[in-house]
N, C-alpha and C positions, 0 to 999 in steps of 0.2 A: 596235470597234477592238481589235485584238490587238497588244499591245506587242511590239516586235521581240525582247525578251529572254524572251518567254513560249514555252512548248512546247505544241503541240497535236498529238496523235497523228493519223496519216493517217485512221484510222477514226472519229475524233470529228467531230461537226458543231457548229461554232460559227457561228450565224447572223450575217449582217451586222447591225450595230446593237448587238451585245453588246459589252461592254467587259471586257477581260481585262488585268490588271496585270502588270508586269514580274516575271519569275521564277516565274510561275504555271505549273504543269504539269497538262495535261488529258490523261488517258489514254484507252485504248481504249473505243470505243462510247459515249462521253459525248455528250450533246446539251445545248447551251446556247442558249436562245432569244434572239431580238432583244430588247434592252432590259435584259437581265440585266447586273448589275455585279459583277465579281469582282475583289477587291483583289490586291495584290502578294504573291508568295511563297506562294500557296496550292497545294494538291495535290488534284485531283479524281480519285479512283480509277475503275476500270473501271465503266462502266454508270451513271454519275451523270447525272441529269436536273436542269437548272436552268431554271425557268420565267421568264417575261419580267420580272416585277416583283421578283424575288429580288435581295437585296443581300447580298454576302459580303464581310466585312472582310479585312484583311491577315493572312497567316499561318495561315489555316484549313486543316484537314486533313479532307477528306470521303472516307470510305472507300467501297469498292465497293457498287454497287446502292442508292444513296440517291437518292430523289427529293425535290427542294426545290421545292414548289409555290408558286404565287403567294401572297404574304403572309408568306413566311418571310424573316426578317432575321437574319443571323449577324454578330455583332460580330467584332472582331479575335481571333485565336488560339483559335477554337472548334474542338473535335474532334467529329466525328460518325462513330460506328462503323458497320461494315458492316450494310447492310439496315435501318438505322434508318428510321422512318416519321414523316412530318409530314403532318397533315391540314390542310385549309383551309376546310372547310364543316362546321358542326355537325350538320345534318340533311340529308345528301345524298339525292337521289332522281334516278334515271335519267330519268324522264319530265318532270321540272321543273328548269329551269335555275336554278342558285344562284350564277351568276357575280357577281351583284351583292351577294352575302353572304359573300364571302371574308373571313376574319378574319386578323389579323396574329398571328404568333408571333415573339417577339423572344428571341434567345439572346444573352446578354450576354458580354462579354469573358472569355476563358479557360475557359468552361464546357465540360464533356465529356459526351457522350451516348453510352452504350454500345451495343453491337451488338444489333440487333433491338428496341431500345426504340421506343415509340410516343409521340409528343407530340401531344396534341389541340390544335387551333387555339384561338387567343384567350388562350393562356397565355404567360407569360414565364419564362425560365430565368435566374436571377440570376448575377451575376459569379462565376466560379470554381466554380459548382455542379457536382455530379457525379451523372449519371443512370446507374444501374446497368444492365447488359445485361438486356434483356427487360422492363424496367419500362414501365408505362403511366402517363404523366403526364396527369392529369385536372385538375390545379390548378397555379397558378404556383408556382415553386420559388425560395426566398429565396437570397441570395448565400452561397456556400461551404457549402451544405447538401448532404448525400448522401441521395438517395432511391432506394428499391428496392421492387419488388413490384408487384402488380396489385390495386387501383390503387397507384401509388407513394406511399410514406410516408417521412417523415424517419427516418434511421438514424444521425445524427451529423453531424460537420462535417469538412471537408477543407481543406487548405492550398492556396494558389495553385500550389505545386509538385506537388500531387497526393497528398501524404501525409495520412493520417488524423490528426486532432487529438484530443488527450485533453482532459480537463476543464479543464486549465490554459489551453487555447486558444493554446498556444505550440507551434510546429512543431519537433520534435527534429531534423529533417533540414536545414532552412534558416534557422531562428531567427526567422522572422516571428512576430509576435504579433497577436492578434485581440481585438476587443471585440464583445459582443452588440449587434445593431442590429435591433430588431424580432424577426422570426422567424429572421433570418440573422445573418451576421457582417460586420464591416468590418475592414480591415487597420488595426492600431494602429501597428505599426512594421515597417519593412523591414530586411533584413540589411545 
């Protein structure tokens, strides 16, 4: 069901049975399969593929040429950069079906995934985490952690607003403060 306030480009295919929220814009050559759920106020750039069991929260931005395969769940306000890759099977083989082995990948609220990054299935990306362009995520990423490299490793912390945090864990741009919470952070105070 496509809400009346959503926009779907004429070249995009949104199958019957997909749900698209108000204010969402789906651009050229996208394909959204039946059963997919897309929240309100999202933007799907050119060439985005959304599989049947995918769930996309409110206010997400998915840039050009991203494929969201079965098992991917994006919470609210997630950014996915151009040509980022999500897998859904750990050991794929063309001659052997693995449809019964799809793994879930959860991307929590406000996380950002850079262009050409790869996220291996079965991992989670914590709230507000930042995955650098080209990184290969082989393990779960804690909240508000910045990871980069192949394989991706922690390189500091980031604020909800996107600015790097120094050792004080206070954001100079927006005044939020954070506390250590396991390997990641949690918000201590909002501006």
